[in-house]
N, CA, C, O and CB atoms as a CASP TS submission, in Angstrom:
PFRMAT TS
TARGET T0000
AUTHOR 0000-0000-0000
METHOD Language model
MODEL 1
PARENT N/A
ATOM      1  N   MET     1      57.585  56.021  18.281  1.00  0.00           N
ATOM      2  CA  MET     1      58.704  55.156  18.664  1.00  0.00           C
ATOM      3  C   MET     1      58.783  55.089  20.179  1.00  0.00           C
ATOM      4  O   MET     1      58.902  54.013  20.764  1.00  0.00           O
ATOM      5  CB  MET     1      60.045  55.672  18.065  1.00  0.00           C
ATOM      6  N   GLY     2      58.717  56.251  20.800  1.00  0.00           N
ATOM      7  CA  GLY     2      58.754  56.410  22.270  1.00  0.00           C
ATOM      8  C   GLY     2      57.667  55.645  23.001  1.00  0.00           C
ATOM      9  O   GLY     2      57.950  54.964  23.988  1.00  0.00           O
ATOM     10  N   LEU     3      56.635  55.727  22.614  1.00  0.00           N
ATOM     11  CA  LEU     3      55.380  54.759  23.026  1.00  0.00           C
ATOM     12  C   LEU     3      55.715  53.266  22.959  1.00  0.00           C
ATOM     13  O   LEU     3      55.466  52.503  23.892  1.00  0.00           O
ATOM     14  CB  LEU     3      54.091  54.985  22.016  1.00  0.00           C
ATOM     15  N   VAL     4      56.238  52.919  21.917  1.00  0.00           N
ATOM     16  CA  VAL     4      56.693  51.457  21.774  1.00  0.00           C
ATOM     17  C   VAL     4      57.875  51.191  22.835  1.00  0.00           C
ATOM     18  O   VAL     4      57.829  50.117  23.435  1.00  0.00           O
ATOM     19  CB  VAL     4      57.238  51.149  20.183  1.00  0.00           C
ATOM     20  N   GLY     5      58.757  51.934  23.069  1.00  0.00           N
ATOM     21  CA  GLY     5      59.943  51.849  23.987  1.00  0.00           C
ATOM     22  C   GLY     5      59.178  51.752  25.490  1.00  0.00           C
ATOM     23  O   GLY     5      59.514  50.854  26.262  1.00  0.00           O
ATOM     24  N   CYS     6      58.194  52.667  25.842  1.00  0.00           N
ATOM     25  CA  CYS     6      57.562  52.557  27.063  1.00  0.00           C
ATOM     26  C   CYS     6      56.746  51.250  27.177  1.00  0.00           C
ATOM     27  O   CYS     6      56.666  50.687  28.269  1.00  0.00           O
ATOM     28  CB  CYS     6      56.722  53.738  27.265  1.00  0.00           C
ATOM     29  N   VAL     7      56.223  50.823  26.230  1.00  0.00           N
ATOM     30  CA  VAL     7      55.398  49.437  26.279  1.00  0.00           C
ATOM     31  C   VAL     7      56.435  48.290  26.623  1.00  0.00           C
ATOM     32  O   VAL     7      56.268  47.375  27.430  1.00  0.00           O
ATOM     33  CB  VAL     7      54.614  49.075  24.731  1.00  0.00           C
ATOM     34  N   PHE     8      57.541  48.543  25.832  1.00  0.00           N
ATOM     35  CA  PHE     8      58.496  47.293  26.041  1.00  0.00           C
ATOM     36  C   PHE     8      59.168  47.254  27.360  1.00  0.00           C
ATOM     37  O   PHE     8      59.707  46.223  27.763  1.00  0.00           O
ATOM     38  CB  PHE     8      59.631  47.255  24.977  1.00  0.00           C
ATOM     39  N   LEU     9      59.150  48.325  28.023  1.00  0.00           N
ATOM     40  CA  LEU     9      59.604  48.424  29.541  1.00  0.00           C
ATOM     41  C   LEU     9      58.567  48.096  30.420  1.00  0.00           C
ATOM     42  O   LEU     9      58.733  47.251  31.300  1.00  0.00           O
ATOM     43  CB  LEU     9      60.080  49.807  29.955  1.00  0.00           C
ATOM     44  N   LEU    10      57.408  48.751  30.241  1.00  0.00           N
ATOM     45  CA  LEU    10      56.376  48.533  31.218  1.00  0.00           C
ATOM     46  C   LEU    10      55.828  47.243  31.417  1.00  0.00           C
ATOM     47  O   LEU    10      55.794  46.707  32.524  1.00  0.00           O
ATOM     48  CB  LEU    10      55.378  49.299  30.959  1.00  0.00           C
ATOM     49  N   VAL    11      55.290  46.603  30.119  1.00  0.00           N
ATOM     50  CA  VAL    11      54.757  45.470  30.081  1.00  0.00           C
ATOM     51  C   VAL    11      55.407  44.225  30.988  1.00  0.00           C
ATOM     52  O   VAL    11      54.789  43.548  31.809  1.00  0.00           O
ATOM     53  CB  VAL    11      54.729  45.232  28.753  1.00  0.00           C
ATOM     54  N   PRO    12      56.614  44.117  30.676  1.00  0.00           N
ATOM     55  CA  PRO    12      57.280  43.013  31.239  1.00  0.00           C
ATOM     56  C   PRO    12      57.540  43.121  32.724  1.00  0.00           C
ATOM     57  O   PRO    12      57.576  42.126  33.447  1.00  0.00           O
ATOM     58  CB  PRO    12      58.509  42.819  30.548  1.00  0.00           C
ATOM     59  N   MET    13      57.718  44.353  33.160  1.00  0.00           N
ATOM     60  CA  MET    13      58.106  44.737  34.643  1.00  0.00           C
ATOM     61  C   MET    13      56.468  44.654  35.315  1.00  0.00           C
ATOM     62  O   MET    13      56.400  44.108  36.416  1.00  0.00           O
ATOM     63  CB  MET    13      58.991  46.567  34.774  1.00  0.00           C
ATOM     64  N   THR    14      55.426  45.064  34.829  1.00  0.00           N
ATOM     65  CA  THR    14      54.223  44.826  35.321  1.00  0.00           C
ATOM     66  C   THR    14      53.856  43.452  35.333  1.00  0.00           C
ATOM     67  O   THR    14      53.193  43.066  36.296  1.00  0.00           O
ATOM     68  CB  THR    14      53.345  45.531  34.681  1.00  0.00           C
ATOM     69  N   VAL    15      54.177  42.609  34.404  1.00  0.00           N
ATOM     70  CA  VAL    15      53.928  41.155  34.461  1.00  0.00           C
ATOM     71  C   VAL    15      54.653  40.574  35.545  1.00  0.00           C
ATOM     72  O   VAL    15      54.031  39.870  36.339  1.00  0.00           O
ATOM     73  CB  VAL    15      54.294  40.461  33.209  1.00  0.00           C
ATOM     74  N   MET    16      55.998  40.784  35.711  1.00  0.00           N
ATOM     75  CA  MET    16      56.674  40.406  36.871  1.00  0.00           C
ATOM     76  C   MET    16      56.491  40.737  38.187  1.00  0.00           C
ATOM     77  O   MET    16      56.888  40.024  39.108  1.00  0.00           O
ATOM     78  CB  MET    16      57.670  40.655  36.727  1.00  0.00           C
ATOM     79  N   THR    17      55.862  41.870  38.345  1.00  0.00           N
ATOM     80  CA  THR    17      55.213  42.392  39.657  1.00  0.00           C
ATOM     81  C   THR    17      54.113  41.598  40.133  1.00  0.00           C
ATOM     82  O   THR    17      53.966  41.339  41.327  1.00  0.00           O
ATOM     83  CB  THR    17      54.687  43.780  39.510  1.00  0.00           C
ATOM     84  N   PHE    18      53.215  41.144  39.085  1.00  0.00           N
ATOM     85  CA  PHE    18      52.258  40.490  39.607  1.00  0.00           C
ATOM     86  C   PHE    18      52.268  38.920  39.387  1.00  0.00           C
ATOM     87  O   PHE    18      51.234  38.252  39.346  1.00  0.00           O
ATOM     88  CB  PHE    18      51.148  41.087  39.144  1.00  0.00           C
ATOM     89  N   LEU    19      53.535  38.406  39.250  1.00  0.00           N
ATOM     90  CA  LEU    19      53.645  36.962  39.369  1.00  0.00           C
ATOM     91  C   LEU    19      53.394  36.212  40.756  1.00  0.00           C
ATOM     92  O   LEU    19      53.575  36.759  41.844  1.00  0.00           O
ATOM     93  CB  LEU    19      54.960  36.654  38.945  1.00  0.00           C
ATOM     94  N   PRO    20      53.045  35.163  40.628  1.00  0.00           N
ATOM     95  CA  PRO    20      52.875  34.541  41.948  1.00  0.00           C
ATOM     96  C   PRO    20      54.263  34.244  42.547  1.00  0.00           C
ATOM     97  O   PRO    20      55.236  34.090  41.809  1.00  0.00           O
ATOM     98  CB  PRO    20      52.017  33.223  41.841  1.00  0.00           C
ATOM     99  N   ASP    21      54.349  34.164  43.898  1.00  0.00           N
ATOM    100  CA  ASP    21      55.407  33.840  44.718  1.00  0.00           C
ATOM    101  C   ASP    21      56.141  32.530  44.643  1.00  0.00           C
ATOM    102  O   ASP    21      57.292  32.390  45.058  1.00  0.00           O
ATOM    103  CB  ASP    21      54.970  33.968  45.893  1.00  0.00           C
ATOM    104  N   GLY    22      55.378  31.520  44.061  1.00  0.00           N
ATOM    105  CA  GLY    22      55.955  30.303  44.103  1.00  0.00           C
ATOM    106  C   GLY    22      57.102  30.012  43.566  1.00  0.00           C
ATOM    107  O   GLY    22      58.002  29.488  44.223  1.00  0.00           O
ATOM    108  N   ASN    23      57.218  30.326  42.254  1.00  0.00           N
ATOM    109  CA  ASN    23      58.555  30.100  41.536  1.00  0.00           C
ATOM    110  C   ASN    23      58.903  31.302  40.645  1.00  0.00           C
ATOM    111  O   ASN    23      59.072  31.265  39.426  1.00  0.00           O
ATOM    112  CB  ASN    23      58.506  28.774  40.628  1.00  0.00           C
ATOM    113  N   MET    24      58.997  32.582  41.605  1.00  0.00           N
ATOM    114  CA  MET    24      59.092  33.770  41.009  1.00  0.00           C
ATOM    115  C   MET    24      60.247  34.133  40.148  1.00  0.00           C
ATOM    116  O   MET    24      60.092  34.791  39.119  1.00  0.00           O
ATOM    117  CB  MET    24      58.992  34.601  41.914  1.00  0.00           C
ATOM    118  N   LYS    25      61.562  33.652  40.618  1.00  0.00           N
ATOM    119  CA  LYS    25      62.712  33.673  40.003  1.00  0.00           C
ATOM    120  C   LYS    25      62.702  33.211  38.458  1.00  0.00           C
ATOM    121  O   LYS    25      63.131  33.959  37.580  1.00  0.00           O
ATOM    122  CB  LYS    25      63.555  32.896  40.798  1.00  0.00           C
ATOM    123  N   LEU    26      62.202  31.975  38.196  1.00  0.00           N
ATOM    124  CA  LEU    26      62.149  31.311  36.907  1.00  0.00           C
ATOM    125  C   LEU    26      61.151  31.953  36.007  1.00  0.00           C
ATOM    126  O   LEU    26      61.349  32.117  34.804  1.00  0.00           O
ATOM    127  CB  LEU    26      61.828  29.866  37.068  1.00  0.00           C
ATOM    128  N   SER    27      60.005  32.330  36.676  1.00  0.00           N
ATOM    129  CA  SER    27      58.949  33.040  35.947  1.00  0.00           C
ATOM    130  C   SER    27      59.376  34.270  35.398  1.00  0.00           C
ATOM    131  O   SER    27      59.064  34.585  34.249  1.00  0.00           O
ATOM    132  CB  SER    27      57.823  33.299  36.765  1.00  0.00           C
ATOM    133  N   SER    28      60.138  35.065  36.203  1.00  0.00           N
ATOM    134  CA  SER    28      60.792  36.397  35.801  1.00  0.00           C
ATOM    135  C   SER    28      61.697  36.065  34.759  1.00  0.00           C
ATOM    136  O   SER    28      61.629  36.730  33.725  1.00  0.00           O
ATOM    137  CB  SER    28      61.561  37.148  36.965  1.00  0.00           C
ATOM    138  N   LEU    29      62.567  35.114  34.856  1.00  0.00           N
ATOM    139  CA  LEU    29      63.572  34.654  33.819  1.00  0.00           C
ATOM    140  C   LEU    29      62.851  34.482  32.560  1.00  0.00           C
ATOM    141  O   LEU    29      63.345  34.971  31.544  1.00  0.00           O
ATOM    142  CB  LEU    29      64.301  33.313  34.205  1.00  0.00           C
ATOM    143  N   ILE    30      61.793  33.875  32.503  1.00  0.00           N
ATOM    144  CA  ILE    30      61.069  33.336  31.237  1.00  0.00           C
ATOM    145  C   ILE    30      60.244  34.780  30.678  1.00  0.00           C
ATOM    146  O   ILE    30      60.063  34.974  29.476  1.00  0.00           O
ATOM    147  CB  ILE    30      59.864  31.877  31.689  1.00  0.00           C
ATOM    148  N   VAL    31      59.894  35.514  31.493  1.00  0.00           N
ATOM    149  CA  VAL    31      59.244  36.775  30.952  1.00  0.00           C
ATOM    150  C   VAL    31      60.352  37.741  30.440  1.00  0.00           C
ATOM    151  O   VAL    31      60.057  38.493  29.510  1.00  0.00           O
ATOM    152  CB  VAL    31      58.348  37.511  32.101  1.00  0.00           C
ATOM    153  N   THR    32      61.598  37.780  30.971  1.00  0.00           N
ATOM    154  CA  THR    32      62.599  38.539  30.629  1.00  0.00           C
ATOM    155  C   THR    32      63.253  38.028  29.160  1.00  0.00           C
ATOM    156  O   THR    32      63.600  38.824  28.287  1.00  0.00           O
ATOM    157  CB  THR    32      63.565  38.520  31.816  1.00  0.00           C
ATOM    158  N   ILE    33      63.360  36.592  29.042  1.00  0.00           N
ATOM    159  CA  ILE    33      63.819  36.110  27.845  1.00  0.00           C
ATOM    160  C   ILE    33      62.882  36.348  26.661  1.00  0.00           C
ATOM    161  O   ILE    33      63.318  36.608  25.539  1.00  0.00           O
ATOM    162  CB  ILE    33      64.089  34.737  28.005  1.00  0.00           C
ATOM    163  N   VAL    34      61.549  36.249  26.952  1.00  0.00           N
ATOM    164  CA  VAL    34      60.655  36.538  25.904  1.00  0.00           C
ATOM    165  C   VAL    34      60.614  38.015  25.511  1.00  0.00           C
ATOM    166  O   VAL    34      60.650  38.346  24.326  1.00  0.00           O
ATOM    167  CB  VAL    34      59.332  36.082  26.283  1.00  0.00           C
ATOM    168  N   ALA    35      60.547  38.806  26.399  1.00  0.00           N
ATOM    169  CA  ALA    35      60.425  40.292  26.174  1.00  0.00           C
ATOM    170  C   ALA    35      61.893  40.818  25.378  1.00  0.00           C
ATOM    171  O   ALA    35      61.833  41.747  24.573  1.00  0.00           O
ATOM    172  CB  ALA    35      60.183  41.100  27.786  1.00  0.00           C
ATOM    173  N   VAL    36      63.050  40.210  25.652  1.00  0.00           N
ATOM    174  CA  VAL    36      64.242  40.451  25.048  1.00  0.00           C
ATOM    175  C   VAL    36      64.185  39.988  23.611  1.00  0.00           C
ATOM    176  O   VAL    36      64.694  40.691  22.739  1.00  0.00           O
ATOM    177  CB  VAL    36      65.315  39.820  25.795  1.00  0.00           C
ATOM    178  N   VAL    37      63.633  38.919  23.333  1.00  0.00           N
ATOM    179  CA  VAL    37      63.602  38.231  21.983  1.00  0.00           C
ATOM    180  C   VAL    37      62.532  39.168  21.191  1.00  0.00           C
ATOM    181  O   VAL    37      62.807  39.518  20.043  1.00  0.00           O
ATOM    182  CB  VAL    37      63.108  36.506  22.089  1.00  0.00           C
ATOM    183  N   LEU    38      61.522  39.506  21.696  1.00  0.00           N
ATOM    184  CA  LEU    38      60.451  40.368  21.058  1.00  0.00           C
ATOM    185  C   LEU    38      61.068  41.614  20.781  1.00  0.00           C
ATOM    186  O   LEU    38      60.975  42.035  19.628  1.00  0.00           O
ATOM    187  CB  LEU    38      59.185  40.586  21.933  1.00  0.00           C
ATOM    188  N   PHE    39      61.752  42.357  21.723  1.00  0.00           N
ATOM    189  CA  PHE    39      62.441  43.623  21.536  1.00  0.00           C
ATOM    190  C   PHE    39      63.424  43.508  20.415  1.00  0.00           C
ATOM    191  O   PHE    39      63.320  44.266  19.451  1.00  0.00           O
ATOM    192  CB  PHE    39      63.140  44.062  22.807  1.00  0.00           C
ATOM    193  N   ALA    40      64.450  42.537  20.483  1.00  0.00           N
ATOM    194  CA  ALA    40      65.296  42.393  19.391  1.00  0.00           C
ATOM    195  C   ALA    40      64.762  42.215  17.968  1.00  0.00           C
ATOM    196  O   ALA    40      65.271  42.719  16.967  1.00  0.00           O
ATOM    197  CB  ALA    40      66.059  41.367  19.672  1.00  0.00           C
ATOM    198  N   MET    41      63.674  41.439  18.000  1.00  0.00           N
ATOM    199  CA  MET    41      62.985  41.112  16.556  1.00  0.00           C
ATOM    200  C   MET    41      62.334  42.331  16.082  1.00  0.00           C
ATOM    201  O   MET    41      62.312  42.570  14.874  1.00  0.00           O
ATOM    202  CB  MET    41      61.829  39.910  16.606  1.00  0.00           C
ATOM    203  N   SER    42      61.724  43.238  17.056  1.00  0.00           N
ATOM    204  CA  SER    42      60.960  44.345  16.515  1.00  0.00           C
ATOM    205  C   SER    42      62.049  45.308  16.112  1.00  0.00           C
ATOM    206  O   SER    42      61.809  45.901  15.061  1.00  0.00           O
ATOM    207  CB  SER    42      59.892  44.977  17.557  1.00  0.00           C
ATOM    208  N   ILE    43      63.224  45.610  16.720  1.00  0.00           N
ATOM    209  CA  ILE    43      64.216  46.263  16.318  1.00  0.00           C
ATOM    210  C   ILE    43      64.901  45.862  14.997  1.00  0.00           C
ATOM    211  O   ILE    43      65.234  46.717  14.176  1.00  0.00           O
ATOM    212  CB  ILE    43      65.006  46.246  17.296  1.00  0.00           C
ATOM    213  N   ALA    44      65.097  44.585  14.816  1.00  0.00           N
ATOM    214  CA  ALA    44      65.662  44.157  13.570  1.00  0.00           C
ATOM    215  C   ALA    44      64.737  44.269  12.381  1.00  0.00           C
ATOM    216  O   ALA    44      65.135  44.665  11.285  1.00  0.00           O
ATOM    217  CB  ALA    44      66.105  42.792  13.700  1.00  0.00           C
ATOM    218  N   LEU    45      63.560  43.928  12.614  1.00  0.00           N
ATOM    219  CA  LEU    45      62.602  44.040  11.533  1.00  0.00           C
ATOM    220  C   LEU    45      62.095  45.429  11.337  1.00  0.00           C
ATOM    221  O   LEU    45      61.867  45.806  10.187  1.00  0.00           O
ATOM    222  CB  LEU    45      61.471  43.143  11.768  1.00  0.00           C
ATOM    223  N   GLY    46      61.902  46.201  12.318  1.00  0.00           N
ATOM    224  CA  GLY    46      61.168  47.585  12.131  1.00  0.00           C
ATOM    225  C   GLY    46      62.119  48.619  12.035  1.00  0.00           C
ATOM    226  O   GLY    46      61.625  49.743  11.945  1.00  0.00           O
ATOM    227  N   THR    47      63.516  48.539  12.028  1.00  0.00           N
ATOM    228  CA  THR    47      64.391  49.615  11.786  1.00  0.00           C
ATOM    229  C   THR    47      65.467  49.296  10.833  1.00  0.00           C
ATOM    230  O   THR    47      65.592  48.126  10.473  1.00  0.00           O
ATOM    231  CB  THR    47      64.948  50.064  13.001  1.00  0.00           C
ATOM    232  N   LYS    48      66.198  50.137  10.418  1.00  0.00           N
ATOM    233  CA  LYS    48      67.552  49.932   9.440  1.00  0.00           C
ATOM    234  C   LYS    48      68.725  49.849  10.261  1.00  0.00           C
ATOM    235  O   LYS    48      69.793  50.236   9.787  1.00  0.00           O
ATOM    236  CB  LYS    48      67.832  51.177   8.367  1.00  0.00           C
ATOM    237  N   ALA    49      68.662  49.320  11.625  1.00  0.00           N
ATOM    238  CA  ALA    49      69.817  49.427  12.558  1.00  0.00           C
ATOM    239  C   ALA    49      70.865  48.276  11.978  1.00  0.00           C
ATOM    240  O   ALA    49      70.492  47.241  11.427  1.00  0.00           O
ATOM    241  CB  ALA    49      69.317  49.149  14.241  1.00  0.00           C
ATOM    242  N   SER    50      72.119  48.617  12.186  1.00  0.00           N
ATOM    243  CA  SER    50      73.207  47.730  11.991  1.00  0.00           C
ATOM    244  C   SER    50      73.288  46.679  12.870  1.00  0.00           C
ATOM    245  O   SER    50      72.623  46.817  13.897  1.00  0.00           O
ATOM    246  CB  SER    50      74.355  48.361  12.030  1.00  0.00           C
ATOM    247  N   ASN    51      73.997  45.545  12.734  1.00  0.00           N
ATOM    248  CA  ASN    51      74.214  44.641  13.781  1.00  0.00           C
ATOM    249  C   ASN    51      74.702  45.087  15.113  1.00  0.00           C
ATOM    250  O   ASN    51      74.351  44.635  16.203  1.00  0.00           O
ATOM    251  CB  ASN    51      75.047  43.758  13.342  1.00  0.00           C
ATOM    252  N   GLN    52      75.571  46.048  14.873  1.00  0.00           N
ATOM    253  CA  GLN    52      76.205  46.687  16.146  1.00  0.00           C
ATOM    254  C   GLN    52      75.336  47.489  16.975  1.00  0.00           C
ATOM    255  O   GLN    52      75.417  47.463  18.203  1.00  0.00           O
ATOM    256  CB  GLN    52      77.322  47.567  15.801  1.00  0.00           C
ATOM    257  N   GLU    53      74.471  48.233  16.317  1.00  0.00           N
ATOM    258  CA  GLU    53      73.361  49.068  16.946  1.00  0.00           C
ATOM    259  C   GLU    53      72.234  48.018  17.627  1.00  0.00           C
ATOM    260  O   GLU    53      71.767  48.230  18.747  1.00  0.00           O
ATOM    261  CB  GLU    53      72.624  50.084  15.707  1.00  0.00           C
ATOM    262  N   LEU    54      71.893  46.963  16.879  1.00  0.00           N
ATOM    263  CA  LEU    54      71.010  45.958  17.340  1.00  0.00           C
ATOM    264  C   LEU    54      71.565  45.361  18.636  1.00  0.00           C
ATOM    265  O   LEU    54      70.856  45.300  19.641  1.00  0.00           O
ATOM    266  CB  LEU    54      70.806  44.894  16.267  1.00  0.00           C
ATOM    267  N   LEU    55      72.830  44.920  18.621  1.00  0.00           N
ATOM    268  CA  LEU    55      73.244  44.389  19.843  1.00  0.00           C
ATOM    269  C   LEU    55      73.439  45.347  21.021  1.00  0.00           C
ATOM    270  O   LEU    55      73.219  45.032  22.191  1.00  0.00           O
ATOM    271  CB  LEU    55      74.420  43.714  19.610  1.00  0.00           C
ATOM    272  N   THR    56      73.884  46.579  20.598  1.00  0.00           N
ATOM    273  CA  THR    56      73.993  47.519  21.845  1.00  0.00           C
ATOM    274  C   THR    56      72.478  47.890  22.357  1.00  0.00           C
ATOM    275  O   THR    56      72.283  47.986  23.569  1.00  0.00           O
ATOM    276  CB  THR    56      74.862  48.986  21.422  1.00  0.00           C
ATOM    277  N   ALA    57      71.555  48.069  21.554  1.00  0.00           N
ATOM    278  CA  ALA    57      70.114  48.427  21.960  1.00  0.00           C
ATOM    279  C   ALA    57      69.603  47.122  22.621  1.00  0.00           C
ATOM    280  O   ALA    57      68.938  47.376  23.625  1.00  0.00           O
ATOM    281  CB  ALA    57      69.126  48.903  20.630  1.00  0.00           C
ATOM    282  N   THR    58      69.698  46.040  22.402  1.00  0.00           N
ATOM    283  CA  THR    58      69.174  44.634  23.163  1.00  0.00           C
ATOM    284  C   THR    58      70.104  44.560  24.337  1.00  0.00           C
ATOM    285  O   THR    58      69.528  44.243  25.378  1.00  0.00           O
ATOM    286  CB  THR    58      69.304  43.104  22.177  1.00  0.00           C
ATOM    287  N   ALA    59      71.299  44.756  24.431  1.00  0.00           N
ATOM    288  CA  ALA    59      72.136  44.724  25.655  1.00  0.00           C
ATOM    289  C   ALA    59      71.648  45.742  26.665  1.00  0.00           C
ATOM    290  O   ALA    59      71.557  45.442  27.856  1.00  0.00           O
ATOM    291  CB  ALA    59      73.620  44.997  25.316  1.00  0.00           C
ATOM    292  N   ALA    60      71.349  46.878  26.228  1.00  0.00           N
ATOM    293  CA  ALA    60      70.903  47.817  27.198  1.00  0.00           C
ATOM    294  C   ALA    60      69.564  47.525  27.691  1.00  0.00           C
ATOM    295  O   ALA    60      69.313  47.660  28.888  1.00  0.00           O
ATOM    296  CB  ALA    60      70.938  49.137  26.675  1.00  0.00           C
ATOM    297  N   TYR    61      68.596  47.096  26.768  1.00  0.00           N
ATOM    298  CA  TYR    61      67.189  46.626  27.399  1.00  0.00           C
ATOM    299  C   TYR    61      67.446  45.546  28.199  1.00  0.00           C
ATOM    300  O   TYR    61      66.876  45.594  29.289  1.00  0.00           O
ATOM    301  CB  TYR    61      66.073  46.193  26.369  1.00  0.00           C
ATOM    302  N   THR    62      68.216  44.463  27.967  1.00  0.00           N
ATOM    303  CA  THR    62      68.296  43.476  28.713  1.00  0.00           C
ATOM    304  C   THR    62      68.777  43.888  30.143  1.00  0.00           C
ATOM    305  O   THR    62      68.215  43.502  31.168  1.00  0.00           O
ATOM    306  CB  THR    62      69.083  42.549  28.068  1.00  0.00           C
ATOM    307  N   ALA    63      69.832  44.680  30.116  1.00  0.00           N
ATOM    308  CA  ALA    63      70.379  45.116  31.502  1.00  0.00           C
ATOM    309  C   ALA    63      69.214  45.894  32.407  1.00  0.00           C
ATOM    310  O   ALA    63      69.182  45.763  33.630  1.00  0.00           O
ATOM    311  CB  ALA    63      71.717  46.172  31.256  1.00  0.00           C
ATOM    312  N   VAL    64      68.382  46.615  31.766  1.00  0.00           N
ATOM    313  CA  VAL    64      67.331  47.309  32.601  1.00  0.00           C
ATOM    314  C   VAL    64      66.444  46.083  33.122  1.00  0.00           C
ATOM    315  O   VAL    64      66.240  46.031  34.334  1.00  0.00           O
ATOM    316  CB  VAL    64      66.407  48.479  31.686  1.00  0.00           C
ATOM    317  N   LEU    65      66.002  45.274  32.448  1.00  0.00           N
ATOM    318  CA  LEU    65      65.090  44.085  32.933  1.00  0.00           C
ATOM    319  C   LEU    65      65.923  43.338  33.905  1.00  0.00           C
ATOM    320  O   LEU    65      65.336  43.097  34.960  1.00  0.00           O
ATOM    321  CB  LEU    65      64.583  43.062  31.708  1.00  0.00           C
ATOM    322  N   VAL    66      67.164  42.903  33.816  1.00  0.00           N
ATOM    323  CA  VAL    66      67.831  42.194  34.724  1.00  0.00           C
ATOM    324  C   VAL    66      68.043  42.962  36.095  1.00  0.00           C
ATOM    325  O   VAL    66      68.151  42.317  37.138  1.00  0.00           O
ATOM    326  CB  VAL    66      69.067  41.797  34.113  1.00  0.00           C
ATOM    327  N   VAL    67      68.091  44.099  36.086  1.00  0.00           N
ATOM    328  CA  VAL    67      68.349  44.922  37.232  1.00  0.00           C
ATOM    329  C   VAL    67      66.930  44.728  37.860  1.00  0.00           C
ATOM    330  O   VAL    67      66.913  44.383  39.042  1.00  0.00           O
ATOM    331  CB  VAL    67      68.832  46.536  36.893  1.00  0.00           C
ATOM    332  N   PHE    68      65.794  44.898  37.248  1.00  0.00           N
ATOM    333  CA  PHE    68      64.473  44.739  37.827  1.00  0.00           C
ATOM    334  C   PHE    68      64.238  43.310  38.289  1.00  0.00           C
ATOM    335  O   PHE    68      63.479  43.164  39.247  1.00  0.00           O
ATOM    336  CB  PHE    68      63.410  45.146  36.828  1.00  0.00           C
ATOM    337  N   VAL    69      64.738  42.339  37.787  1.00  0.00           N
ATOM    338  CA  VAL    69      64.660  41.007  38.341  1.00  0.00           C
ATOM    339  C   VAL    69      65.559  40.763  39.531  1.00  0.00           C
ATOM    340  O   VAL    69      65.252  40.007  40.452  1.00  0.00           O
ATOM    341  CB  VAL    69      64.975  40.038  37.304  1.00  0.00           C
ATOM    342  N   GLY    70      66.631  41.413  39.462  1.00  0.00           N
ATOM    343  CA  GLY    70      67.603  41.214  40.630  1.00  0.00           C
ATOM    344  C   GLY    70      67.145  42.165  41.792  1.00  0.00           C
ATOM    345  O   GLY    70      67.758  41.923  42.831  1.00  0.00           O
ATOM    346  N   SER    71      66.316  43.086  41.884  1.00  0.00           N
ATOM    347  CA  SER    71      65.949  44.051  42.755  1.00  0.00           C
ATOM    348  C   SER    71      64.867  43.452  43.791  1.00  0.00           C
ATOM    349  O   SER    71      64.304  44.183  44.606  1.00  0.00           O
ATOM    350  CB  SER    71      65.439  45.252  41.953  1.00  0.00           C
ATOM    351  N   ASP    72      64.629  42.125  43.702  1.00  0.00           N
ATOM    352  CA  ASP    72      63.618  41.473  44.475  1.00  0.00           C
ATOM    353  C   ASP    72      64.148  41.479  45.860  1.00  0.00           C
ATOM    354  O   ASP    72      65.096  40.758  46.171  1.00  0.00           O
ATOM    355  CB  ASP    72      63.285  40.045  43.968  1.00  0.00           C
ATOM    356  N   VAL    73      63.529  42.319  46.746  1.00  0.00           N
ATOM    357  CA  VAL    73      63.915  42.579  48.101  1.00  0.00           C
ATOM    358  C   VAL    73      63.171  41.534  48.880  1.00  0.00           C
ATOM    359  O   VAL    73      61.942  41.481  48.895  1.00  0.00           O
ATOM    360  CB  VAL    73      63.592  44.055  48.571  1.00  0.00           C
ATOM    361  N   ALA    74      64.060  40.590  49.616  1.00  0.00           N
ATOM    362  CA  ALA    74      63.532  39.725  50.574  1.00  0.00           C
ATOM    363  C   ALA    74      62.932  40.354  51.836  1.00  0.00           C
ATOM    364  O   ALA    74      63.513  41.337  52.297  1.00  0.00           O
ATOM    365  CB  ALA    74      64.543  38.841  50.931  1.00  0.00           C
ATOM    366  N   PRO    75      61.791  39.874  52.469  1.00  0.00           N
ATOM    367  CA  PRO    75      61.333  40.526  53.812  1.00  0.00           C
ATOM    368  C   PRO    75      62.054  40.339  54.874  1.00  0.00           C
ATOM    369  O   PRO    75      62.634  39.260  55.001  1.00  0.00           O
ATOM    370  CB  PRO    75      60.134  40.149  54.225  1.00  0.00           C
ATOM    371  N   SER    76      62.156  41.200  55.718  1.00  0.00           N
ATOM    372  CA  SER    76      62.963  41.021  56.911  1.00  0.00           C
ATOM    373  C   SER    76      62.362  39.869  57.823  1.00  0.00           C
ATOM    374  O   SER    76      61.213  39.443  57.708  1.00  0.00           O
ATOM    375  CB  SER    76      63.042  42.389  57.699  1.00  0.00           C
ATOM    376  N   PRO    77      63.249  39.447  58.699  1.00  0.00           N
ATOM    377  CA  PRO    77      62.817  38.148  59.448  1.00  0.00           C
ATOM    378  C   PRO    77      61.400  38.366  60.172  1.00  0.00           C
ATOM    379  O   PRO    77      60.626  37.426  60.348  1.00  0.00           O
ATOM    380  CB  PRO    77      63.980  37.728  60.609  1.00  0.00           C
ATOM    381  N   GLY    78      61.123  39.680  60.577  1.00  0.00           N
ATOM    382  CA  GLY    78      59.795  39.807  61.416  1.00  0.00           C
ATOM    383  C   GLY    78      58.668  40.077  60.563  1.00  0.00           C
ATOM    384  O   GLY    78      57.540  40.034  61.055  1.00  0.00           O
ATOM    385  N   GLU    79      58.840  40.366  59.281  1.00  0.00           N
ATOM    386  CA  GLU    79      57.805  40.589  58.323  1.00  0.00           C
ATOM    387  C   GLU    79      57.332  39.344  57.805  1.00  0.00           C
ATOM    388  O   GLU    79      58.065  38.359  57.725  1.00  0.00           O
ATOM    389  CB  GLU    79      58.235  41.436  57.246  1.00  0.00           C
ATOM    390  N   SER    80      55.902  39.352  57.382  1.00  0.00           N
ATOM    391  CA  SER    80      55.408  38.117  56.616  1.00  0.00           C
ATOM    392  C   SER    80      55.056  38.401  55.320  1.00  0.00           C
ATOM    393  O   SER    80      54.641  37.508  54.583  1.00  0.00           O
ATOM    394  CB  SER    80      54.257  37.478  57.216  1.00  0.00           C
TER
END
């Protein structure tokens, strides 16, 4: 189960890291939505979690991905 959790965190972050710069925010949002839906479905179908546990786990997972999306650091004025 730990390996699955690692994959669910590392794959979306890796995909978002290598996205083209053109429309990065929209692309990151789409990757986040797809990852969250897949995560929620896997928890719902793969465990005996209650609705409250499913909501809590999905909210925590979403918070981690949103922090990664929001941590996009803009280059300084002198950098290219």
